[in-house]
C-alpha angles and dihedrals in degrees: 000000000000124000116231124225095258091055092047091053092046093051093043092050092047092048093052090049093050092043091053090053090048090053091048091050092044092051092047093048092047089056091051090050090053090048091053091047089054091045092052090050093047094048090047091049093048091048090053096044102037110025119083112258093204134020139174125251108276097029093125096170092060093048091048091051091052091048091050091054092045093051090049091049093048091049092051091048092050092048090048092052093050093052093040090056089051090052091052091054092046089052089058091049091047090058094049117354099196143342106202146033129202124187108211128184112197115223110265096020130097097206119093116217119217107215116195114192128208140148093283141010121271121190128191103240092206099051103019090232117149102235095176128020121212110249087236095056114113093244092053091064091078090068091062100035108042143054122214110304133039116017141159142189137191122246133165090272093054136264116342115205130192143112134291108226099176139016116192131176129202140197103207135174115187106310098341127094108217096175139007136169141158120244125199095190133032128325099317123246091234093069093032093054093045091055095043092050090063123104121274090257095065107029102078092052094057104048088109089076093054105035110151127216096258091047092048090054089060096042094053099037111134101154100076127065089200117040113184118191123195106192134175118240108284095017091124099252097152094043090049091050091053093047088048088056089050090050093050091049089053096041096050100032090120090058091061096250109157135178087266088067094060126070132186125201110208133179100259145347092262090058090050090060091044093059097035093094098058104077094044087054087059092049096256133119116252117264121232111284126198144148129228092249091053089054091048094049091050093047097047101033117196098321094103140034103243125201116213129215094261092054089049091051092049089051092049091051099041110018100088094122094058109108089223095048096106093046092050094048089053088049092053090052091050100042094049093052131102088236091063090049088056090048090054091052088050090050091055090053090047092055090047091054107031107006098096128053101212117191138169116292104228134185118188090337094311119119109232095175123003126225089246091055091050091050091050091052091047099043101033121006098049100019092119090067128084111265100256093045089048091056091048090051091049090050091051091049093050091049089051091051089047093059098082090050090047093051093046092051091046090057091048091053092047089055090051094047092050089068089067109072095200091065096051095104093047098039100127096040093050092045093050092048091051096048090047090055092048093050096042094088089050092051092046090051090049092049092050094046094050099034115123131176119182094209092050089049091053090046089051090057088069099028099056110083114242095003096116090046093051093046092048091053092048094053093041102246132124119253113227117260089233095053094125091054091045091049094051095046090050093049091049090055098041093047087066091050087247116140115203116214092251089056095045099079094043092050093045091048094051091042089053092050093046101039102022129242131236097264101216096219093165090067106098100182135024125198120196114191123196090025093181091068095063125087127224088257092054090054088051087055090052088055089050093051100038107031098158108035133097117245141212114201118190128183151129120227090203086068097053094129099179099087094196100047113103108248111250110219120203093249089063092047091050092051094048095046091048094216118185095210111020125173134188118209125183131213112197102167119090116214099170103073134042119263090256093055094046093049090049098045097047088059087067090067127081092218105048099166122107098038117111132172137210120241097263109132130202140145121321116250112268127222114207116198120201133186094230144345094280091054090046091056089048092053091047090053092050091047094051091053091048093050091048088054089054090058098256107164103183119043131169128193100204116202127185099243141017090248091055090045091055091050094048092045090053090055095047106039096078091056103034115063114221096007112156134207113221114212133181095261095051112120103182127070116208126173124241133075117336143166118217143156119262097249093054091054092068112126094006127109134201137191089238132016123198110194107207118217104359090176129133089251091060101033103023107114119086090235089063095058096094091043090059091044091053092050093050095047092061089080121101102181112355130037119183124175125197128198145153127208113010123357121247110274088234089064101031094076097049116117108263089224088072096062143018131230128230 
């Protein structure tokens, strides 16, 4: 719907008026920030020059003077932070004050409220009028959730009902309107397409202007303590998760929830850097970001050599010549399954019941602590403690009960030693030494009986003949046919204190149950991205670590790139996390890629249903055929130069493995200035031209993706189908695939109308 001249003039005049007030507020707050900076410096200087640096115990005046300076300094720092945060938000508003307007008439009232929506609230100090509403405010939800006509929103006073009379969208930079139109339905494709056509660097930051109804439902969800989101590739899962965090920080700001109370587990360190710019763009501090391997390294320290997920993937894709390859693959399938999780739980019960051979603690025929007393301590008195701490507590209790016997025997020895005149001067020392020697076997026996080592216990699970079989039978699951091979391969690895990635979650889980973990009760919300890449046991670890927080779990089972990991369905996740009010929401529409790329890539999958696209057209994917590898590299070089000429800013050459990436990078770096090789330990994401393995591309997006070697020899096994799909779906605007020989069978059957050949 077009905007007439009168409306343009009205909106332009209002924008300039609001922008002027923003500038005035920004200038005033900047001055206050500078004042607080000077005050902090002056207080610090006075504290250094005037306060005593040392004082004696009892000099209360000196201590009081120091405390006075410290309190003044803390107050100034707190005031500085408050105003500084306001300045940061005003800077965002200064760049683009708002992006939408909704005219809302509350039921029973004649007045129509004009609601302008931006990234944060802005109030006219003189009049108290809300000139801009934060997109997270309750009233702003009607913009995302309703068409023209009846609408409602929740506020502290209850549900407000009324009618939307107008929905208007803007493209604004500072005090200039560059685009504006009225929309009678949802967020209109005109703005949506303009945003989605941006480069990969800018798009994630601006989703707030194009949030769709189904996305808004996830962002504002407060009813469910476990929110599980199954989203197609490009449906905006990660962006939605970050905007959900921003919403929760806004919604519960009065309850003292800060970014430090929210943690996100993401696939790798590179991805952490990739998403680190989003919350600051919304005027919020970044939440805590980590990966599972970072948690594992911190928990285990340097005692073991730990394999990470990327190393495991490289082995899966390249380790065929290893004599133990088949055994290990079978082990990965088994150890990532729900069955193995149940076996571990059975193992814990087994150790509780039969893992320790308690017997009477005797000294010279006298029972100090009976077997029955030890069992009572273990099974009843200290049962609330983790196993290893329970054993330590029992040991402490036995040593305490041993003290009267020790003292009595010490006196007996002293009486005996007294009879020998030559020991008179060393009576106590000789007596203590003797009683120590007599009790040493008792202490050794106690140490051995109550000794527990988590690593040895995990090793024992595979070492003890028939144990896995017995446990499997007890919990009602089938033991793998290849269990002997799995057992031997595992023992070979563990005997070198090397923990393969498939053994890492099981060991950490058991260790946490046996030794306890620091339950992070201050964490109020957990986000797990790429949910399909986590095993049942990893979800059990999340429950160990975060027993009281709500969770948002986001994933796409079509992007489960580890072909041998047992797929974790949401029912399993729900059961393990023991949520009281779980919900599963689905996102089927892909916003990342053009319609042509989405239609092409979904044909790679066996199950194609449930993936939709918006009507944003672009070029069809292109298949480049070469005679050999040398020609394929040549065509890649030509294509990169051509894409650079088209203005492509972010380009990824995605190879299957790290080894292949290194080889291709070596062939390209002499010809392509600034090209970068992405490796598993990289922690910073920078735009430009890069070469990277398929499994490191997860979650990332690029203006153009060049899939290197899409031949049947490289992507020919059924278990590589989703790996190829994931690589292809990283493309926003251009998808080009290169191959020599025969084309991958996952591509060969695609309708030729969906791509072109070159």
